[in-house]
N, C-alpha and C positions, 0 to 999 in steps of 0.2 A: 441516479443521474448518469453513470456511465456502464457501459457494456464492451464486452471483446468483442472485436469483428474480423471474421475471415475474409471477406471481401473488400476491395480497397475504394469503391466509387464514392461514398462521402467524404472519407478521408483524403481522396484525390482533390475532390471540390475544395477542402479547408486547405491542403497546402498550396492549391494553385490558384487561391484566392490573392488579388493583387496587391493586398495591405499584407500578406503573410508571405509570399512568394520570395520577396527578395531578400528575406531574413533566413530563409531555410533551405536555399538552391543549392548552395556549395557549388558544385561541378555540373550541375544538372542544367543541360541546354535543351530547353522545351519544357512542355509541362511533365509533372509529376504522373508515374503510375507506380504505386505500391505493391500492385499484384503480385511480383517476385518476391518482394521483401515479406510480405506477410505469408507465402508460401514455404519459407524457409523454418525449420523448428528451432525454437529457441526466440524467433522474432514475434512480438506481440504489437497488436494494434486495438487501442482501448479509444471509444468515441462517447461523445456526448452533444450535446443540441450543439453547443457553438465551437467545440474544440476536438481535439485529438491527443493520445499520446501515441507516441512512436518508442518501442521498447527493444533494445536489442541484449541478448542474454551473452555475456562475455565468458564467465565460467560460473560455477556452480555459486548460485547464491548472489551473483554480482550482475548487475544489469546496468545499462544507462540508457536514459530516457530522454525524450525532447517533447516538450509541449507546445502546441500551436494552437492560438484561439483567434478567433474571429473578430472584428473590431465590435460588434452587438454582444459578445461574450466578456470584454473586459472590465475590469473592477471586481464585483464582489462575485460576480458568475465563475470567474476565471479561479478566484480562492478556492471557492467551493468544489470546483472540479479538480484542481490540484489534489486537494486532500483527499479527494474520491479516490483520484488515480493512485496516491500512496496507499490508502487504506487497501485497493484492491492487489497492489503489488505484493504487499507484505502479508496478506492473508490469504491469497489465492496462489502463490507461487512460492518457491524456496527462496525468495527474495531475504536476502540479510544486509544489502547495502544497496542505495540508488546513486549512480552517478549521472552528471550532466556537465556539458560543454557550454562554457560562457564565451563566445568570442569577446575580442577585446572590441571590437566594431560595433558590439550592442551592449552598451552599459545597461541598458534596461532589464536584460536577461539576468545580470549580475546582482542587480537591484531585487528583483522578484525572488530569486534564489535565497538572498539572505535575509528576506523579509520572512519567510516561512522557515528559516532556522537551519537552512544548509549551509555547511561549513566548507570554506574554501580549502582544497587539499595541495593543489600545487600548480604552476604554470606549466605551459608546454612550449616547444618551439612554434614557430609559426605554420600550423597544420590546417587552418581553417581557410578554405578558399572563399575569396570574394571578388567583386569586381576591378578591384585596385590591387589584388595581390593576395598572398597567404598571410594571414594575420595569426597571432599567438592564441592561446585559449586558455581561461582558467578554469580548471575542474573542480566542481562543488561535490559535497556529498552528505548522504543522511544516511546513517543507520539504523537498522530496525530499534535498537535501544534508543537512539535519538528520537526518533519517530513517537515512540509510545509515550514519551513525555510532552509531545507537544500536539499531537492530533486531537481535531476535537471530536467529541462524541464517545470516545473510548471509554471514559468513567460512568457515562450513562448506560452503555451496554451492560459493564460491571453491575451498576445498580439496579438495571433491570433483570439479571441473571440472579442476585441476592433476594429479591422481591419475589420471583417466581419458586425459588428454592423454599422460601419462608412459607409461601401458599401452600406449597405441596407437603412441609412437614407440618404443617397447621390441619390440612385434610387427613393426614395420618396420626394425628394426635401426638406428634412430635415437637420439640422446641429447637429452634434453630440456634446453634451455638453462638454466642456473641462474642464478638470483637469490636474494638474501638474502631471509630470511623477512620477510614484510612483510604484517600482518593487515589493512591499510588496502586494500592490491593485492586481498587475497582477497576483502575487502567489496564491492569496485567490479567484480571478475571476475564474482563471484554476482551482484549485481545484473544487471550486462550479459547474463548467462546467463538469468536469470528473465525478462528482458524478451525475448528473443530466443525462448525458448522460448513465450513467449504471443504471439508474431506482432509484436511491437513492436520490432522489430530496430533501426530507423533509430533511435528512442529510445534503445538500448541501447547502440548504437554511438557516439553522440553523446555521453552521457552518461559514458562510461566515457573518452571521449578529453578531455573537459573536464578530467576529474581527471588523466589522464596527462600533458596539457600542462603541468599545474603540478607534477608530482612524478616528472619525468624517465624516465618509460615511453615506449615508441614507440605511437603511435597505430594503431588498427586500422581496418579499410575494407570496404565490400562490393563485392564483385568482380561477382557475380551474383546474381539473383534467383529463376531458375528452372532449376536448385534454388539454394537459398542459399548463396553461397560467399563466406566471411568471410577476409579477409586477415590474418592476426595477427602479419606478419613472419615468423617462423621458419618459418612452414608455412602452408598453406591448408586451410580447414575446410570441409567439406560437409555442411550441414545437412538433414537427411530425418527426417521423421516425429518431430520433438523429439530427435534423435539426432545427434551430431556426428561425422564422419569425418575423419582426416588425411587430406589427398590425397597420396599417395606422389610 
């Protein structure tokens, strides 16, 4: 339900909608045109049917984002879209922390941030322009470690991986090593799989191993990159065209 875009036409339509524009215009006089913004390295535009993410890269791993949703996307769609955007950022970029600004004159933005688990970090001086002058901003944050404990569908991805692994082991006449049911393990496996599928295999391996070292699971490692071979201790996995195969 979400995709990165390099052109601004649809994003411009969303930002210039009369129900969206007053809340996001800032110092803008006249309609938005995000063409130049999207052309700058590090800036990202993500688009869904009823909304968009505007993302700014501040430094390595640190991004600021703003979400705009049309009236017809408010409610359940907006929540699903939000999590899709978080998943995209954490598994398809180097993002380790996402920051957002909640202007004091827009309490609904703060409510939305809190509802999905963002933490308030600090207030600013008046920096957000409105028709009535500059207002303070409350900066909210979600780290990748916080995201992995909250985001939907991550455990399901880990369960899918384990089921696929089990099927391949059985086809090879091998037994899948048993471990107790651990939903957090499924989450971290799911995230690692998603990062590897998106080409961020070093991030995926490192992120998984950070958790595994503190949770009494074995670390995994990369043995080769062409093709990608990952050592998960009980076997080696060859990754080809976003599919993994147990090496016999």
